[in-house]
mmCIF file of the N, C-alpha and C atoms, coordinates in Angstrom:
data_MODEL
# 
_entry.id   MODEL 
# 
loop_
_atom_site.group_PDB 
_atom_site.id 
_atom_site.type_symbol 
_atom_site.label_atom_id 
_atom_site.label_alt_id 
_atom_site.label_comp_id 
_atom_site.label_asym_id 
_atom_site.label_entity_id 
_atom_site.label_seq_id 
_atom_site.pdbx_PDB_ins_code 
_atom_site.Cartn_x 
_atom_site.Cartn_y 
_atom_site.Cartn_z 
_atom_site.occupancy 
_atom_site.B_iso_or_equiv 
_atom_site.pdbx_formal_charge 
_atom_site.auth_seq_id 
_atom_site.auth_comp_id 
_atom_site.auth_asym_id 
_atom_site.auth_atom_id 
_atom_site.pdbx_PDB_model_num 
ATOM 1   N N  . MET A 1 1  ? 91.423  128.007 119.030 1.00 0.00 ? 1  MET A N  1 
ATOM 2   C CA . MET A 1 1  ? 92.315  128.544 120.029 1.00 0.00 ? 1  MET A CA 1 
ATOM 3   C C  . MET A 1 1  ? 93.752  128.343 119.580 1.00 0.00 ? 1  MET A C  1 
ATOM 4   N N  . GLY A 1 2  ? 94.633  129.306 119.895 1.00 0.00 ? 2  GLY A N  1 
ATOM 5   C CA . GLY A 1 2  ? 96.037  129.237 119.509 1.00 0.00 ? 2  GLY A CA 1 
ATOM 6   C C  . GLY A 1 2  ? 96.846  128.324 120.407 1.00 0.00 ? 2  GLY A C  1 
ATOM 7   N N  . ARG A 1 3  ? 98.116  128.256 120.111 1.00 0.00 ? 3  ARG A N  1 
ATOM 8   C CA . ARG A 1 3  ? 99.016  127.419 120.897 1.00 0.00 ? 3  ARG A CA 1 
ATOM 9   C C  . ARG A 1 3  ? 99.675  128.262 121.987 1.00 0.00 ? 3  ARG A C  1 
ATOM 10  N N  . THR A 1 4  ? 100.153 127.609 123.042 1.00 0.00 ? 4  THR A N  1 
ATOM 11  C CA . THR A 1 4  ? 100.796 128.282 124.163 1.00 0.00 ? 4  THR A CA 1 
ATOM 12  C C  . THR A 1 4  ? 102.210 127.732 124.311 1.00 0.00 ? 4  THR A C  1 
ATOM 13  N N  . ALA A 1 5  ? 103.190 128.631 124.422 1.00 0.00 ? 5  ALA A N  1 
ATOM 14  C CA . ALA A 1 5  ? 104.582 128.216 124.615 1.00 0.00 ? 5  ALA A CA 1 
ATOM 15  C C  . ALA A 1 5  ? 104.890 128.137 126.099 1.00 0.00 ? 5  ALA A C  1 
ATOM 16  N N  . VAL A 1 6  ? 105.529 127.059 126.494 1.00 0.00 ? 6  VAL A N  1 
ATOM 17  C CA . VAL A 1 6  ? 106.028 126.893 127.858 1.00 0.00 ? 6  VAL A CA 1 
ATOM 18  C C  . VAL A 1 6  ? 107.549 126.873 127.720 1.00 0.00 ? 6  VAL A C  1 
ATOM 19  N N  . VAL A 1 7  ? 108.216 127.852 128.340 1.00 0.00 ? 7  VAL A N  1 
ATOM 20  C CA . VAL A 1 7  ? 109.670 127.989 128.195 1.00 0.00 ? 7  VAL A CA 1 
ATOM 21  C C  . VAL A 1 7  ? 110.334 127.672 129.528 1.00 0.00 ? 7  VAL A C  1 
ATOM 22  N N  . ILE A 1 8  ? 111.231 126.715 129.512 1.00 0.00 ? 8  ILE A N  1 
ATOM 23  C CA . ILE A 1 8  ? 112.010 126.338 130.687 1.00 0.00 ? 8  ILE A CA 1 
ATOM 24  C C  . ILE A 1 8  ? 113.341 127.078 130.571 1.00 0.00 ? 8  ILE A C  1 
ATOM 25  N N  . VAL A 1 9  ? 113.625 127.952 131.540 1.00 0.00 ? 9  VAL A N  1 
ATOM 26  C CA . VAL A 1 9  ? 114.864 128.734 131.531 1.00 0.00 ? 9  VAL A CA 1 
ATOM 27  C C  . VAL A 1 9  ? 115.738 128.252 132.674 1.00 0.00 ? 9  VAL A C  1 
ATOM 28  N N  . HIS A 1 10 ? 116.978 127.906 132.357 1.00 0.00 ? 10 HIS A N  1 
ATOM 29  C CA . HIS A 1 10 ? 117.905 127.483 133.407 1.00 0.00 ? 10 HIS A CA 1 
ATOM 30  C C  . HIS A 1 10 ? 119.336 127.670 132.949 1.00 0.00 ? 10 HIS A C  1 
ATOM 31  N N  . GLY A 1 11 ? 120.249 127.622 133.906 1.00 0.00 ? 11 GLY A N  1 
ATOM 32  C CA . GLY A 1 11 ? 121.666 127.731 133.617 1.00 0.00 ? 11 GLY A CA 1 
ATOM 33  C C  . GLY A 1 11 ? 122.465 126.806 134.494 1.00 0.00 ? 11 GLY A C  1 
ATOM 34  N N  . MET A 1 12 ? 121.876 125.708 134.842 1.00 0.00 ? 12 MET A N  1 
ATOM 35  C CA . MET A 1 12 ? 122.523 124.818 135.808 1.00 0.00 ? 12 MET A CA 1 
ATOM 36  C C  . MET A 1 12 ? 123.346 123.731 135.139 1.00 0.00 ? 12 MET A C  1 
ATOM 37  N N  . GLY A 1 13 ? 124.538 123.529 135.653 1.00 0.00 ? 13 GLY A N  1 
ATOM 38  C CA . GLY A 1 13 ? 125.369 122.396 135.283 1.00 0.00 ? 13 GLY A CA 1 
ATOM 39  C C  . GLY A 1 13 ? 125.668 122.229 133.813 1.00 0.00 ? 13 GLY A C  1 
ATOM 40  N N  . SER A 1 14 ? 126.405 121.201 133.509 1.00 0.00 ? 14 SER A N  1 
ATOM 41  C CA . SER A 1 14 ? 126.669 120.856 132.108 1.00 0.00 ? 14 SER A CA 1 
ATOM 42  C C  . SER A 1 14 ? 125.864 119.604 131.799 1.00 0.00 ? 14 SER A C  1 
ATOM 43  N N  . GLN A 1 15 ? 124.843 119.794 131.026 1.00 0.00 ? 15 GLN A N  1 
ATOM 44  C CA . GLN A 1 15 ? 123.920 118.706 130.723 1.00 0.00 ? 15 GLN A CA 1 
ATOM 45  C C  . GLN A 1 15 ? 123.886 118.453 129.233 1.00 0.00 ? 15 GLN A C  1 
ATOM 46  N N  . LYS A 1 16 ? 123.295 117.348 128.883 1.00 0.00 ? 16 LYS A N  1 
ATOM 47  C CA . LYS A 1 16 ? 123.040 117.084 127.476 1.00 0.00 ? 16 LYS A CA 1 
ATOM 48  C C  . LYS A 1 16 ? 121.925 118.025 127.039 1.00 0.00 ? 16 LYS A C  1 
ATOM 49  N N  . PRO A 1 17 ? 121.992 118.545 125.799 1.00 0.00 ? 17 PRO A N  1 
ATOM 50  C CA . PRO A 1 17 ? 120.909 119.405 125.317 1.00 0.00 ? 17 PRO A CA 1 
ATOM 51  C C  . PRO A 1 17 ? 119.561 118.697 125.426 1.00 0.00 ? 17 PRO A C  1 
ATOM 52  N N  . MET A 1 18 ? 118.587 119.380 125.921 1.00 0.00 ? 18 MET A N  1 
ATOM 53  C CA . MET A 1 18 ? 117.194 118.954 125.997 1.00 0.00 ? 18 MET A CA 1 
ATOM 54  C C  . MET A 1 18 ? 116.881 118.025 127.169 1.00 0.00 ? 18 MET A C  1 
ATOM 55  N N  . ASP A 1 19 ? 117.855 117.670 128.010 1.00 0.00 ? 19 ASP A N  1 
ATOM 56  C CA . ASP A 1 19 ? 117.575 116.779 129.148 1.00 0.00 ? 19 ASP A CA 1 
ATOM 57  C C  . ASP A 1 19 ? 116.528 117.367 130.081 1.00 0.00 ? 19 ASP A C  1 
ATOM 58  N N  . SER A 1 20 ? 116.706 118.632 130.459 1.00 0.00 ? 20 SER A N  1 
ATOM 59  C CA . SER A 1 20 ? 115.747 119.269 131.378 1.00 0.00 ? 20 SER A CA 1 
ATOM 60  C C  . SER A 1 20 ? 114.365 119.353 130.760 1.00 0.00 ? 20 SER A C  1 
ATOM 61  N N  . LEU A 1 21 ? 114.308 119.714 129.482 1.00 0.00 ? 21 LEU A N  1 
ATOM 62  C CA . LEU A 1 21 ? 113.016 119.866 128.818 1.00 0.00 ? 21 LEU A CA 1 
ATOM 63  C C  . LEU A 1 21 ? 112.285 118.532 128.693 1.00 0.00 ? 21 LEU A C  1 
ATOM 64  N N  . ARG A 1 22 ? 113.000 117.499 128.307 1.00 0.00 ? 22 ARG A N  1 
ATOM 65  C CA . ARG A 1 22 ? 112.359 116.174 128.195 1.00 0.00 ? 22 ARG A CA 1 
ATOM 66  C C  . ARG A 1 22 ? 111.821 115.703 129.541 1.00 0.00 ? 22 ARG A C  1 
ATOM 67  N N  . SER A 1 23 ? 112.611 115.915 130.580 1.00 0.00 ? 23 SER A N  1 
ATOM 68  C CA . SER A 1 23 ? 112.189 115.512 131.919 1.00 0.00 ? 23 SER A CA 1 
ATOM 69  C C  . SER A 1 23 ? 110.947 116.295 132.362 1.00 0.00 ? 23 SER A C  1 
ATOM 70  N N  . PHE A 1 24 ? 110.955 117.600 132.152 1.00 0.00 ? 24 PHE A N  1 
ATOM 71  C CA . PHE A 1 24 ? 109.824 118.444 132.553 1.00 0.00 ? 24 PHE A CA 1 
ATOM 72  C C  . PHE A 1 24 ? 108.570 118.115 131.752 1.00 0.00 ? 24 PHE A C  1 
ATOM 73  N N  . SER A 1 25 ? 108.685 118.102 130.432 1.00 0.00 ? 25 SER A N  1 
ATOM 74  C CA . SER A 1 25 ? 107.505 117.927 129.578 1.00 0.00 ? 25 SER A CA 1 
ATOM 75  C C  . SER A 1 25 ? 106.891 116.540 129.700 1.00 0.00 ? 25 SER A C  1 
ATOM 76  N N  . SER A 1 26 ? 107.683 115.540 130.072 1.00 0.00 ? 26 SER A N  1 
ATOM 77  C CA . SER A 1 26 ? 107.123 114.188 130.201 1.00 0.00 ? 26 SER A CA 1 
ATOM 78  C C  . SER A 1 26 ? 106.044 114.115 131.283 1.00 0.00 ? 26 SER A C  1 
ATOM 79  N N  . ASN A 1 27 ? 106.058 115.067 132.217 1.00 0.00 ? 27 ASN A N  1 
ATOM 80  C CA . ASN A 1 27 ? 105.023 115.109 133.256 1.00 0.00 ? 27 ASN A CA 1 
ATOM 81  C C  . ASN A 1 27 ? 103.660 115.505 132.704 1.00 0.00 ? 27 ASN A C  1 
ATOM 82  N N  . PHE A 1 28 ? 103.614 116.020 131.482 1.00 0.00 ? 28 PHE A N  1 
ATOM 83  C CA . PHE A 1 28 ? 102.358 116.516 130.911 1.00 0.00 ? 28 PHE A CA 1 
ATOM 84  C C  . PHE A 1 28 ? 101.872 115.692 129.728 1.00 0.00 ? 28 PHE A C  1 
ATOM 85  N N  . GLN A 1 29 ? 102.427 114.514 129.541 1.00 0.00 ? 29 GLN A N  1 
ATOM 86  C CA . GLN A 1 29 ? 101.974 113.656 128.446 1.00 0.00 ? 29 GLN A CA 1 
ATOM 87  C C  . GLN A 1 29 ? 100.527 113.256 128.663 1.00 0.00 ? 29 GLN A C  1 
ATOM 88  N N  . ASN A 1 30 ? 99.780  113.241 127.588 1.00 0.00 ? 30 ASN A N  1 
ATOM 89  C CA . ASN A 1 30 ? 98.386  112.804 127.683 1.00 0.00 ? 30 ASN A CA 1 
ATOM 90  C C  . ASN A 1 30 ? 98.291  111.297 127.475 1.00 0.00 ? 30 ASN A C  1 
ATOM 91  N N  . GLU A 1 31 ? 97.099  110.808 127.413 1.00 0.00 ? 31 GLU A N  1 
ATOM 92  C CA . GLU A 1 31 ? 96.867  109.367 127.320 1.00 0.00 ? 31 GLU A CA 1 
ATOM 93  C C  . GLU A 1 31 ? 97.544  108.731 126.105 1.00 0.00 ? 31 GLU A C  1 
ATOM 94  N N  . SER A 1 32 ? 97.601  109.432 125.006 1.00 0.00 ? 32 SER A N  1 
ATOM 95  C CA . SER A 1 32 ? 98.144  108.834 123.785 1.00 0.00 ? 32 SER A CA 1 
ATOM 96  C C  . SER A 1 32 ? 99.655  108.645 123.854 1.00 0.00 ? 32 SER A C  1 
ATOM 97  N N  . LYS A 1 33 ? 100.321 109.427 124.685 1.00 0.00 ? 33 LYS A N  1 
ATOM 98  C CA . LYS A 1 33 ? 101.780 109.368 124.847 1.00 0.00 ? 33 LYS A CA 1 
ATOM 99  C C  . LYS A 1 33 ? 102.517 109.627 123.542 1.00 0.00 ? 33 LYS A C  1 
ATOM 100 N N  . LEU A 1 34 ? 101.834 110.194 122.544 1.00 0.00 ? 34 LEU A N  1 
ATOM 101 C CA . LEU A 1 34 ? 102.474 110.491 121.268 1.00 0.00 ? 34 LEU A CA 1 
ATOM 102 C C  . LEU A 1 34 ? 103.144 111.860 121.347 1.00 0.00 ? 34 LEU A C  1 
ATOM 103 N N  . MET A 1 35 ? 104.474 111.857 121.337 1.00 0.00 ? 35 MET A N  1 
ATOM 104 C CA . MET A 1 35 ? 105.247 113.084 121.461 1.00 0.00 ? 35 MET A CA 1 
ATOM 105 C C  . MET A 1 35 ? 105.848 113.453 120.120 1.00 0.00 ? 35 MET A C  1 
ATOM 106 N N  . PHE A 1 36 ? 105.853 114.754 119.833 1.00 0.00 ? 36 PHE A N  1 
ATOM 107 C CA . PHE A 1 36 ? 106.473 115.276 118.621 1.00 0.00 ? 36 PHE A CA 1 
ATOM 108 C C  . PHE A 1 36 ? 107.666 116.126 119.025 1.00 0.00 ? 36 PHE A C  1 
ATOM 109 N N  . SER A 1 37 ? 108.771 115.948 118.341 1.00 0.00 ? 37 SER A N  1 
ATOM 110 C CA . SER A 1 37 ? 109.965 116.741 118.584 1.00 0.00 ? 37 SER A CA 1 
ATOM 111 C C  . SER A 1 37 ? 110.406 117.310 117.246 1.00 0.00 ? 37 SER A C  1 
ATOM 112 N N  . SER A 1 38 ? 110.476 118.631 117.160 1.00 0.00 ? 38 SER A N  1 
ATOM 113 C CA . SER A 1 38 ? 110.853 119.259 115.902 1.00 0.00 ? 38 SER A CA 1 
ATOM 114 C C  . SER A 1 38 ? 111.859 120.373 116.171 1.00 0.00 ? 38 SER A C  1 
ATOM 115 N N  . PRO A 1 39 ? 112.668 120.753 115.166 1.00 0.00 ? 39 PRO A N  1 
ATOM 116 C CA . PRO A 1 39 ? 113.650 121.811 115.380 1.00 0.00 ? 39 PRO A CA 1 
ATOM 117 C C  . PRO A 1 39 ? 112.982 123.104 115.840 1.00 0.00 ? 39 PRO A C  1 
ATOM 118 N N  . ASN A 1 40 ? 113.684 123.849 116.671 1.00 0.00 ? 40 ASN A N  1 
ATOM 119 C CA . ASN A 1 40 ? 113.189 125.140 117.156 1.00 0.00 ? 40 ASN A CA 1 
ATOM 120 C C  . ASN A 1 40 ? 113.368 126.158 116.036 1.00 0.00 ? 40 ASN A C  1 
ATOM 121 N N  . ARG A 1 41 ? 112.340 126.406 115.289 1.00 0.00 ? 41 ARG A N  1 
ATOM 122 C CA . ARG A 1 41 ? 112.417 127.319 114.143 1.00 0.00 ? 41 ARG A CA 1 
ATOM 123 C C  . ARG A 1 41 ? 112.398 128.784 114.557 1.00 0.00 ? 41 ARG A C  1 
ATOM 124 N N  . ILE A 1 42 ? 112.044 129.065 115.800 1.00 0.00 ? 42 ILE A N  1 
ATOM 125 C CA . ILE A 1 42 ? 111.982 130.444 116.263 1.00 0.00 ? 42 ILE A CA 1 
ATOM 126 C C  . ILE A 1 42 ? 113.374 131.065 116.309 1.00 0.00 ? 42 ILE A C  1 
ATOM 127 N N  . ILE A 1 43 ? 114.354 130.335 116.846 1.00 0.00 ? 43 ILE A N  1 
ATOM 128 C CA . ILE A 1 43 ? 115.712 130.885 116.926 1.00 0.00 ? 43 ILE A CA 1 
ATOM 129 C C  . ILE A 1 43 ? 116.654 130.272 115.896 1.00 0.00 ? 43 ILE A C  1 
ATOM 130 N N  . GLY A 1 44 ? 116.207 129.303 115.141 1.00 0.00 ? 44 GLY A N  1 
ATOM 131 C CA . GLY A 1 44 ? 117.016 128.713 114.079 1.00 0.00 ? 44 GLY A CA 1 
ATOM 132 C C  . GLY A 1 44 ? 118.161 127.855 114.586 1.00 0.00 ? 44 GLY A C  1 
ATOM 133 N N  . ASP A 1 45 ? 118.042 127.303 115.769 1.00 0.00 ? 45 ASP A N  1 
ATOM 134 C CA . ASP A 1 45 ? 119.076 126.460 116.355 1.00 0.00 ? 45 ASP A CA 1 
ATOM 135 C C  . ASP A 1 45 ? 118.645 125.007 116.244 1.00 0.00 ? 45 ASP A C  1 
ATOM 136 N N  . LEU A 1 46 ? 119.427 124.205 115.546 1.00 0.00 ? 46 LEU A N  1 
ATOM 137 C CA . LEU A 1 46 ? 119.040 122.810 115.344 1.00 0.00 ? 46 LEU A CA 1 
ATOM 138 C C  . LEU A 1 46 ? 119.293 121.946 116.571 1.00 0.00 ? 46 LEU A C  1 
ATOM 139 N N  . GLU A 1 47 ? 120.107 122.437 117.550 1.00 0.00 ? 47 GLU A N  1 
ATOM 140 C CA . GLU A 1 47 ? 120.339 121.669 118.765 1.00 0.00 ? 47 GLU A CA 1 
ATOM 141 C C  . GLU A 1 47 ? 119.140 121.715 119.696 1.00 0.00 ? 47 GLU A C  1 
ATOM 142 N N  . THR A 1 48 ? 118.436 122.828 119.712 1.00 0.00 ? 48 THR A N  1 
ATOM 143 C CA . THR A 1 48 ? 117.267 122.933 120.574 1.00 0.00 ? 48 THR A CA 1 
ATOM 144 C C  . THR A 1 48 ? 116.036 122.545 119.773 1.00 0.00 ? 48 THR A C  1 
ATOM 145 N N  . ARG A 1 49 ? 115.070 122.015 120.468 1.00 0.00 ? 49 ARG A N  1 
ATOM 146 C CA . ARG A 1 49 ? 113.894 121.509 119.787 1.00 0.00 ? 49 ARG A CA 1 
ATOM 147 C C  . ARG A 1 49 ? 112.625 121.946 120.500 1.00 0.00 ? 49 ARG A C  1 
ATOM 148 N N  . ARG A 1 50 ? 111.538 121.828 119.794 1.00 0.00 ? 50 ARG A N  1 
ATOM 149 C CA . ARG A 1 50 ? 110.216 122.045 120.375 1.00 0.00 ? 50 ARG A CA 1 
ATOM 150 C C  . ARG A 1 50 ? 109.628 120.676 120.648 1.00 0.00 ? 50 ARG A C  1 
ATOM 151 N N  . ILE A 1 51 ? 109.069 120.511 121.833 1.00 0.00 ? 51 ILE A N  1 
ATOM 152 C CA . ILE A 1 51 ? 108.393 119.263 122.174 1.00 0.00 ? 51 ILE A CA 1 
ATOM 153 C C  . ILE A 1 51 ? 106.907 119.558 122.327 1.00 0.00 ? 51 ILE A C  1 
ATOM 154 N N  . SER A 1 52 ? 106.080 118.739 121.718 1.00 0.00 ? 52 SER A N  1 
ATOM 155 C CA . SER A 1 52 ? 104.632 118.878 121.858 1.00 0.00 ? 52 SER A CA 1 
ATOM 156 C C  . SER A 1 52 ? 104.014 117.483 121.859 1.00 0.00 ? 52 SER A C  1 
ATOM 157 N N  . PHE A 1 53 ? 102.781 117.418 122.325 1.00 0.00 ? 53 PHE A N  1 
ATOM 158 C CA . PHE A 1 53 ? 102.069 116.150 122.418 1.00 0.00 ? 53 PHE A CA 1 
ATOM 159 C C  . PHE A 1 53 ? 100.766 116.231 121.634 1.00 0.00 ? 53 PHE A C  1 
ATOM 160 N N  . LEU A 1 54 ? 100.312 115.093 121.157 1.00 0.00 ? 54 LEU A N  1 
ATOM 161 C CA . LEU A 1 54 ? 99.073  115.008 120.390 1.00 0.00 ? 54 LEU A CA 1 
ATOM 162 C C  . LEU A 1 54 ? 97.904  115.536 121.222 1.00 0.00 ? 54 LEU A C  1 
ATOM 163 N N  . ASN A 1 55 ? 97.062  116.342 120.609 1.00 0.00 ? 55 ASN A N  1 
ATOM 164 C CA . ASN A 1 55 ? 95.851  116.897 121.227 1.00 0.00 ? 55 ASN A CA 1 
ATOM 165 C C  . ASN A 1 55 ? 96.121  117.814 122.421 1.00 0.00 ? 55 ASN A C  1 
ATOM 166 N N  . GLN A 1 56 ? 97.253  118.502 122.432 1.00 0.00 ? 56 GLN A N  1 
ATOM 167 C CA . GLN A 1 56 ? 97.528  119.509 123.456 1.00 0.00 ? 56 GLN A CA 1 
ATOM 168 C C  . GLN A 1 56 ? 97.826  120.832 122.771 1.00 0.00 ? 56 GLN A C  1 
ATOM 169 N N  . ILE A 1 57 ? 97.549  121.934 123.454 1.00 0.00 ? 57 ILE A N  1 
ATOM 170 C CA . ILE A 1 57 ? 97.802  123.255 122.883 1.00 0.00 ? 57 ILE A CA 1 
ATOM 171 C C  . ILE A 1 57 ? 99.146  123.824 123.325 1.00 0.00 ? 57 ILE A C  1 
ATOM 172 N N  . PHE A 1 58 ? 99.935  123.050 124.054 1.00 0.00 ? 58 PHE A N  1 
ATOM 173 C CA . PHE A 1 58 ? 101.200 123.536 124.593 1.00 0.00 ? 58 PHE A CA 1 
ATOM 174 C C  . PHE A 1 58 ? 102.391 123.043 123.775 1.00 0.00 ? 58 PHE A C  1 
ATOM 175 N N  . ASP A 1 59 ? 103.356 123.936 123.561 1.00 0.00 ? 59 ASP A N  1 
ATOM 176 C CA . ASP A 1 59 ? 104.646 123.599 122.976 1.00 0.00 ? 59 ASP A CA 1 
ATOM 177 C C  . ASP A 1 59 ? 105.692 123.909 124.031 1.00 0.00 ? 59 ASP A C  1 
ATOM 178 N N  . TYR A 1 60 ? 106.636 123.011 124.247 1.00 0.00 ? 60 TYR A N  1 
ATOM 179 C CA . TYR A 1 60 ? 107.639 123.161 125.302 1.00 0.00 ? 60 TYR A CA 1 
ATOM 180 C C  . TYR A 1 60 ? 108.995 123.473 124.688 1.00 0.00 ? 60 TYR A C  1 
ATOM 181 N N  . TYR A 1 61 ? 109.648 124.517 125.217 1.00 0.00 ? 61 TYR A N  1 
ATOM 182 C CA . TYR A 1 61 ? 110.962 124.956 124.751 1.00 0.00 ? 61 TYR A CA 1 
ATOM 183 C C  . TYR A 1 61 ? 111.905 125.058 125.939 1.00 0.00 ? 61 TYR A C  1 
ATOM 184 N N  . GLU A 1 62 ? 113.212 124.970 125.669 1.00 0.00 ? 62 GLU A N  1 
ATOM 185 C CA . GLU A 1 62 ? 114.219 125.111 126.712 1.00 0.00 ? 62 GLU A CA 1 
ATOM 186 C C  . GLU A 1 62 ? 115.181 126.230 126.318 1.00 0.00 ? 62 GLU A C  1 
ATOM 187 N N  . PHE A 1 63 ? 115.514 127.095 127.290 1.00 0.00 ? 63 PHE A N  1 
ATOM 188 C CA . PHE A 1 63 ? 116.538 128.118 127.073 1.00 0.00 ? 63 PHE A CA 1 
ATOM 189 C C  . PHE A 1 63 ? 117.603 127.945 128.140 1.00 0.00 ? 63 PHE A C  1 
ATOM 190 N N  . TYR A 1 64 ? 118.816 127.632 127.719 1.00 0.00 ? 64 TYR A N  1 
ATOM 191 C CA . TYR A 1 64 ? 119.944 127.432 128.621 1.00 0.00 ? 64 TYR A CA 1 
ATOM 192 C C  . TYR A 1 64 ? 120.853 128.640 128.470 1.00 0.00 ? 64 TYR A C  1 
ATOM 193 N N  . TRP A 1 65 ? 121.114 129.359 129.550 1.00 0.00 ? 65 TRP A N  1 
ATOM 194 C CA . TRP A 1 65 ? 121.820 130.634 129.467 1.00 0.00 ? 65 TRP A CA 1 
ATOM 195 C C  . TRP A 1 65 ? 123.237 130.639 130.002 1.00 0.00 ? 65 TRP A C  1 
ATOM 196 N N  . ALA A 1 66 ? 123.687 129.641 130.735 1.00 0.00 ? 66 ALA A N  1 
ATOM 197 C CA . ALA A 1 66 ? 124.988 129.688 131.418 1.00 0.00 ? 66 ALA A CA 1 
ATOM 198 C C  . ALA A 1 66 ? 126.150 129.924 130.448 1.00 0.00 ? 66 ALA A C  1 
ATOM 199 N N  . HIS A 1 67 ? 126.105 129.362 129.266 1.00 0.00 ? 67 HIS A N  1 
ATOM 200 C CA . HIS A 1 67 ? 127.213 129.506 128.317 1.00 0.00 ? 67 HIS A CA 1 
ATOM 201 C C  . HIS A 1 67 ? 127.305 130.908 127.716 1.00 0.00 ? 67 HIS A C  1 
ATOM 202 N N  . LEU A 1 68 ? 126.300 131.761 127.955 1.00 0.00 ? 68 LEU A N  1 
ATOM 203 C CA . LEU A 1 68 ? 126.292 133.118 127.413 1.00 0.00 ? 68 LEU A CA 1 
ATOM 204 C C  . LEU A 1 68 ? 126.995 134.127 128.322 1.00 0.00 ? 68 LEU A C  1 
ATOM 205 N N  . ILE A 1 69 ? 127.385 133.717 129.518 1.00 0.00 ? 69 ILE A N  1 
ATOM 206 C CA . ILE A 1 69 ? 127.992 134.623 130.487 1.00 0.00 ? 69 ILE A CA 1 
ATOM 207 C C  . ILE A 1 69 ? 129.466 134.261 130.649 1.00 0.00 ? 69 ILE A C  1 
ATOM 208 N N  . ASP A 1 70 ? 130.347 135.280 130.519 1.00 0.00 ? 70 ASP A N  1 
ATOM 209 C CA . ASP A 1 70 ? 131.790 135.040 130.640 1.00 0.00 ? 70 ASP A CA 1 
ATOM 210 C C  . ASP A 1 70 ? 132.180 134.617 132.047 1.00 0.00 ? 70 ASP A C  1 
ATOM 211 N N  . SER A 1 71 ? 131.776 135.401 133.029 1.00 0.00 ? 71 SER A N  1 
ATOM 212 C CA . SER A 1 71 ? 132.083 135.063 134.423 1.00 0.00 ? 71 SER A CA 1 
ATOM 213 C C  . SER A 1 71 ? 130.857 135.355 135.265 1.00 0.00 ? 71 SER A C  1 
ATOM 214 N N  . ILE A 1 72 ? 130.602 134.515 136.204 1.00 0.00 ? 72 ILE A N  1 
ATOM 215 C CA . ILE A 1 72 ? 129.417 134.676 137.044 1.00 0.00 ? 72 ILE A CA 1 
ATOM 216 C C  . ILE A 1 72 ? 129.847 135.181 138.418 1.00 0.00 ? 72 ILE A C  1 
ATOM 217 N N  . SER A 1 73 ? 129.271 136.322 138.807 1.00 0.00 ? 73 SER A N  1 
ATOM 218 C CA . SER A 1 73 ? 129.538 136.861 140.122 1.00 0.00 ? 73 SER A CA 1 
ATOM 219 C C  . SER A 1 73 ? 128.215 136.909 140.899 1.00 0.00 ? 73 SER A C  1 
ATOM 220 N N  . LEU A 1 74 ? 128.315 137.089 142.202 1.00 0.00 ? 74 LEU A N  1 
ATOM 221 C CA . LEU A 1 74 ? 127.124 137.172 143.016 1.00 0.00 ? 74 LEU A CA 1 
ATOM 222 C C  . LEU A 1 74 ? 126.244 138.343 142.575 1.00 0.00 ? 74 LEU A C  1 
ATOM 223 N N  . ALA A 1 75 ? 126.861 139.440 142.185 1.00 0.00 ? 75 ALA A N  1 
ATOM 224 C CA . ALA A 1 75 ? 126.111 140.615 141.727 1.00 0.00 ? 75 ALA A CA 1 
ATOM 225 C C  . ALA A 1 75 ? 125.264 140.286 140.499 1.00 0.00 ? 75 ALA A C  1 
ATOM 226 N N  . LYS A 1 76 ? 125.810 139.513 139.565 1.00 0.00 ? 76 LYS A N  1 
ATOM 227 C CA . LYS A 1 76 ? 125.049 139.137 138.369 1.00 0.00 ? 76 LYS A CA 1 
ATOM 228 C C  . LYS A 1 76 ? 123.895 138.207 138.710 1.00 0.00 ? 76 LYS A C  1 
ATOM 229 N N  . VAL A 1 77 ? 124.092 137.344 139.678 1.00 0.00 ? 77 VAL A N  1 
ATOM 230 C CA . VAL A 1 77 ? 123.026 136.411 140.071 1.00 0.00 ? 77 VAL A CA 1 
ATOM 231 C C  . VAL A 1 77 ? 121.897 137.169 140.732 1.00 0.00 ? 77 VAL A C  1 
ATOM 232 N N  . ILE A 1 78 ? 122.220 138.141 141.587 1.00 0.00 ? 78 ILE A N  1 
ATOM 233 C CA . ILE A 1 78 ? 121.204 138.917 142.289 1.00 0.00 ? 78 ILE A CA 1 
ATOM 234 C C  . ILE A 1 78 ? 120.412 139.800 141.343 1.00 0.00 ? 78 ILE A C  1 
ATOM 235 N N  . LEU A 1 79 ? 121.067 140.374 140.348 1.00 0.00 ? 79 LEU A N  1 
ATOM 236 C CA . LEU A 1 79 ? 120.373 141.236 139.395 1.00 0.00 ? 79 LEU A CA 1 
ATOM 237 C C  . LEU A 1 79 ? 119.524 140.378 138.519 1.00 0.00 ? 79 LEU A C  1 
# 
């Protein structure tokens, strides 16, 4: 069986890179608690990482979008 990507998408606040992802993925640690963190090779960004755990088929990624928008209006949020 192949692997499954779990992508956390958010644009909230100014946080340290990977804080949301580490917090979310820690809820799915298995008994071994052995976590792997490796660079996100899909987008080639060394700041973002892939988190995975031993004997699981899931890889966890984070996408933070707030810095990509010049100005945020209510219309943009609704769309």
